[in-house]
C-alpha positions as CSV (number, residue, x, y, z in Angstrom):
1,X,67.7,107.8,118.5
2,X,67.3,105.6,121.5
3,X,66.8,101.8,121.4
4,X,63.1,102.4,122.1
5,X,62.8,104.7,119.2
6,X,64.6,102.7,116.6
7,X,62.7,100.8,113.9
8,X,62.5,97.1,114.1
9,X,65.3,95.7,111.9
10,X,65.4,92.7,109.6
11,X,68.8,91.5,108.6
12,X,69.1,89.7,105.3
13,X,72.1,87.5,105.0
14,X,73.2,85.7,101.8
15,X,76.0,83.2,101.7
16,X,78.4,81.9,99.1
17,X,77.7,82.4,95.4
18,X,74.5,84.3,95.9
19,X,76.1,87.4,94.6
20,X,75.9,85.6,91.2
21,X,72.1,85.3,91.2
22,X,70.6,86.0,87.9
23,X,73.6,84.6,86.0
24,X,74.4,81.4,87.9
25,X,72.4,78.4,86.8
26,X,69.2,80.3,86.0
27,X,67.4,77.0,85.4
28,X,67.9,76.2,89.2
29,X,68.0,79.7,90.7
30,X,66.1,81.9,88.3
31,X,67.0,85.2,86.6
32,X,66.3,87.6,89.5
33,X,69.5,89.2,90.8
34,X,70.4,89.6,94.5
35,X,70.1,93.4,94.0
36,X,66.5,93.0,92.7
37,X,65.6,90.8,95.7
38,X,67.1,93.4,98.1
39,X,65.2,96.2,96.3
40,X,61.9,94.3,96.6
41,X,62.5,93.7,100.3
42,X,63.5,97.3,100.8
43,X,60.2,98.5,99.4
44,X,58.4,96.0,101.7
45,X,60.4,97.2,104.7
46,X,59.5,100.8,103.9
47,X,55.8,100.0,103.5
48,X,55.8,98.2,106.9
49,X,57.9,100.8,108.8
50,X,60.9,98.5,109.4
51,X,64.6,98.8,108.5
52,X,66.3,96.3,106.2
53,X,70.0,95.6,106.3
54,X,71.5,93.4,103.7
55,X,74.8,91.4,103.8
56,X,76.3,88.9,101.5
57,X,79.7,87.1,101.7
58,X,81.4,84.2,100.2
59,X,83.3,83.6,103.5
60,X,81.9,81.6,106.4
61,X,83.8,83.6,109.0
62,X,82.4,86.9,107.7
63,X,78.9,85.5,107.9
64,X,79.4,84.4,111.5
65,X,80.9,87.7,112.4
66,X,77.9,89.5,110.9
67,X,75.5,87.3,112.9
68,X,77.4,88.0,116.1
69,X,77.3,91.8,115.4
70,X,73.5,91.6,114.9
71,X,72.8,91.0,118.6
72,X,71.1,94.0,120.0
73,X,70.7,95.5,116.5
74,X,68.6,93.1,114.4
75,X,65.1,91.9,115.4
76,X,64.9,89.1,112.8
77,X,67.3,87.4,110.4
78,X,66.5,86.0,107.0
79,X,69.3,83.8,105.8
80,X,70.1,81.9,102.7
81,X,73.3,80.2,103.7
82,X,73.9,78.7,100.2
83,X,76.1,75.6,100.3
84,X,77.0,76.4,103.9
85,X,73.5,75.1,104.8
86,X,74.8,71.6,104.5
87,X,78.2,72.0,106.0
88,X,78.5,74.7,108.6
89,X,78.0,73.9,112.2
90,X,79.7,77.2,113.0
91,X,77.0,79.1,111.2
92,X,74.2,77.2,113.0
93,X,76.0,77.8,116.4
94,X,76.3,81.6,115.7
95,X,72.5,81.8,114.9
96,X,71.7,79.8,118.0
97,X,73.9,82.0,120.2
98,X,72.5,85.2,118.7
99,X,69.0,84.3,119.8
100,X,67.4,86.3,117.0
101,X,64.3,84.8,115.3
102,X,65.7,83.4,112.0
103,X,64.0,82.2,108.8
104,X,66.0,80.1,106.4
105,X,65.4,80.7,102.7
106,X,66.4,78.7,99.6
107,X,65.6,79.5,96.0
108,X,65.5,75.9,94.9
109,X,63.8,73.0,96.7
110,X,66.8,71.5,98.5
111,X,64.8,68.3,99.1
112,X,64.4,67.6,95.4
113,X,68.1,68.0,94.7
114,X,71.2,65.9,95.5
115,X,71.0,63.8,98.7
116,X,73.7,65.9,100.4
117,X,71.5,69.0,100.1
118,X,68.7,67.4,102.0
119,X,70.2,68.2,105.4
120,X,70.3,71.7,106.9
121,X,72.4,72.6,109.9
122,X,70.4,75.9,110.1
123,X,66.9,74.4,110.2
124,X,67.0,73.3,113.8
125,X,67.9,76.8,115.0
126,X,65.5,78.6,112.7
127,X,61.8,79.5,113.3
128,X,61.1,78.1,109.8
129,X,62.3,77.4,106.3
130,X,61.1,78.4,102.9
131,X,62.5,76.4,100.0
132,X,61.7,76.0,96.3
133,X,59.7,79.1,95.5
134,X,62.5,81.1,93.8
135,X,63.0,84.7,94.6
136,X,59.4,84.9,95.9
137,X,60.5,82.8,98.9
138,X,62.4,85.9,100.2
139,X,59.2,87.9,100.1
140,X,57.4,85.2,102.0
141,X,60.2,84.9,104.5
142,X,60.2,88.7,105.0
143,X,56.4,88.8,105.6
144,X,56.8,85.9,108.1
145,X,59.5,87.8,109.9
146,X,57.2,90.8,110.1
147,X,54.5,88.5,111.6
148,X,57.0,87.1,114.1
149,X,57.8,90.7,115.2
150,X,54.2,91.7,115.3
151,X,54.7,94.6,112.9
152,X,53.1,93.5,109.7
153,X,50.5,95.9,108.3
154,X,47.6,94.6,106.4
155,X,47.6,95.4,102.7
């Protein structure tokens, strides 16, 4: 398949501790697992004729490596950096360097939480941010990515 024939690709990246979704602090993050989120987005991707790639790591360097590898492969990135949102200049730099439209996602409303969570290093390099809508935020971010790519089909 040539580059012109390949489907548009959305890369979903989840950072530290998001592998524990559904079990970790369900009062803050809900009971939906990461596998369930990926399954829902996979169904949406299929319906809209795009590819979905999913990646999760608890290691900052692995996340940065995956973003760098996405150049020329992914057309949009959805990222929940977890706690790295508030600490990782390296992650923000990797996203900026990749030049791929990015949407930041958070399950909880980071602005209603502890003061240190109110700052995002990712937000200035992202097209937008969705925060506080639980697992549904991923769906909204995915639909927004489809709109950015001009490939969203009307339901």
